[in-house]
N, C-alpha and C positions, 0 to 999 in steps of 0.2 A: 783548636778545633780545625780539622783538616777536611777539605772537600775531596770526596773519592772520585776516581775516574768515572764510575758509573753515574754519579750525580752530574758530572760535567756533560756526559753524553746525553743524559735525559734533558738537561737544560737546553742543549742544542736542538733536540727534537721539539721541545716546547716552543722554542723560538720560531721554528719553521711553522708550526701549527698556529702560532699567534700572529703571523704576518697577515695583515688585512688582505682580503681577496682582491681588492682594487689595486694592490701594489704587486700582485703576483703576475708573472708572465702568462699571457693567454695562449694556450696551446691548441685551441679549438680549430684553428685553420692551418696548423702546421702540416705540410706534406712530407712524408717520409722519402728520403733519397733512395734511389735504386739500391737494392742489396741490404736494406735495413728494415726495421719494423716487422710487420707481419710476414713479409716475404724474405726475411733473412734466412738463408738456407743453412748457415752454420755460423758459429761465433768466430770473429776474427782472432787470429793467434794472440794468446796471452790475455784473453778476456773471457767473461762469462763462465760457462760450465767447464771450460778447459783451462781456467786460470790456475796455474801451478802453485802460486803463492800470492799472498796479499802484498801490495806495495808497502814500503816502509811507512809506519804510522797509521795504518788502517786495518780494518778487519780484526782478525784474531790476535794481531800483534800491535795493539795501540801504543801510543807513546806512554812512557812511564809516568808522566805527570800531566795534569791539566795545563791548558795554556797559562803562561806566566801571569802573575798578578799585574793588573794594568791593561791586559789584553785578553781577557777571558771571553768565551763564547757568549755567555750571559753571566755577569758577575753575581755571585751570591752576596747579599748584604750581611749574612750571618750563617754560620754552620754549627750544628750541635751533634754530639754523640751521647746517646742515652743508653744506659744498661738497665734492663728491667729484670728484677728477681722476685721470687715469691714472698720474701720477707717484708717487702714494702707495701703489699696489698692491704688496704683497709676497707671496712664495710661500715655503712651508716653515715649520717650527715651531722646530727647533733653531737653525738659522742662516738666518733668513729673508733673502731677497734681493729687491731691487726688480725688478719685471718690466717696468715701463713701461706696463702695462695695455693698454687699447685706445685707440690714438691718436685724438684727436678727440672721444672720449666725455666727457661731463660731466653731473653730476647735482646738483641741490639738494634737500635734505631739510629741511622745516620741521616740527618736532615740537612738540606741546603735551602735557604730562604732567600728570595728576592722580594723585598718588601714593596718595591716600586711596582712590580707586576702582580703583587698579591699571589705569589707562586711559592709552593713548597715541593721540593723533590725528596724522595725517601728511598732508603734501602734498608729493609727490615729483614732480620734473620732470626728465626725462632727455632729453638731446639727443646727437646724433652716435653713437648706438648702432648697431652692425652685428652680423650673425650672429643666432643664436637664443639665447634665455635657456637657461642650462644650469647646474644645480647638483644635488647629491645631496639637498638639502633640498626641501621641497614647493614653494618658489618660488626665484627667483634674486635676490631683492631683500631685503637683511637689515640688521639691526643685530647686530654681533658684539661679544663681549667681548674686548678686546685693546688694549694700549697702542700708541702711535705707533710704526710700524716693526715691530710684532709681529703675529702672527696669533692667532686665538682662535675658539672655536665660535660659531655663530650663536645668538642668544637670542630674536630676533624675526624672523619671516618675513612680509613684506608682499606683497600682490598686485603682480605685475609691472606696471610702467607700460605703458599702452596708448595707441594713437592713430595717426592717419595722418600720413605725412610724417616730418619729422625730430624732432618734439617728441612725447614720450610722457609721460603723466601717470598717477599713482596717488594717489587721495585717499580717506581713510576714517578709521576708528578701530578699534583692537583693545583688548580688555579681557581680563585674565587670568582663568583660567590659560591660559598660552601654550604652543603647540607649534610646532616648526619642521619636523618630519618627518625630521630627521636624528638617527639613533641613535648614541650614543657611550657606551661602558661600560654597555650594557644599558638606557639610558633616553634619552628625547628631550632634546635640548640646551636646550629651553625649559622643562623640568620645574623647578618651584620658583622660576623667575625672576620678579622683580617690577620694575616700572619705577622703583621707589624706588632701585634700585641704580644706574641711570643718573643720577638726580638727585644721589645722594650722591657719585658719582665719575665725572663725565662724560668726563674725559680718558681713562678706561679703556675707552671704547667707540668703535666706528667703524661707519659705514654704508657699504654697498657694493652693487654689482650685478655679476652674472657673465654672461659671453657665451661661446658656443661658440668664438669666436675668441680669447677671453682668459679661460680657465676660472678661474684664480686670482682674477680680478677685472678688469672693464672700467674701473671707476672706484671710488675709495675716498676717504672723508673722515672725519677724526677729529672727534669732538665737542669743542667748545671747553671748555677747563678753566675 
């Protein structure tokens, strides 16, 4: 299981946002030197709007790989690649039956987990989706707790993939405490959930996406064990 460049970048952003405010530099009293800040009449050569190219290893030409193992920005304690297809979708809890999902739909989910931070980064790519997103949860793109061929409650709700044409994408990071917007037995199905649970028992979880044309699921994929 391989961490993608995107996931590394997202972890770096999460690291910045997770830094306690008390440990961040206070810029409230900083005075801008002459020729900078609001009174900067033009960008210095080779910077800003007139930057002719990105320096090596930044911007549009990032390094080919993440930082080497042992010196990552934020190390993922586990990573997973999940392939979701219509034939894995089931409906029902007592005697679940395969529904066939939404023919032609397919999704890939690349996850990076840091169990110590209760952090999960995601890169979701959805193709062949039709209809509208539909779910009683706050989004229609989830990780559920459930073994292969079984159903179970959503534990994580991700922003629905967006985009023009046939390819839709959702990329970002979530950090606990988690909520799904779905209430069962008087509480949100994300209450108390930690990503460590996926790491400890990956085959007990699956990722899916729901459509108005296939409400039980358009496509579903089991985490590899």
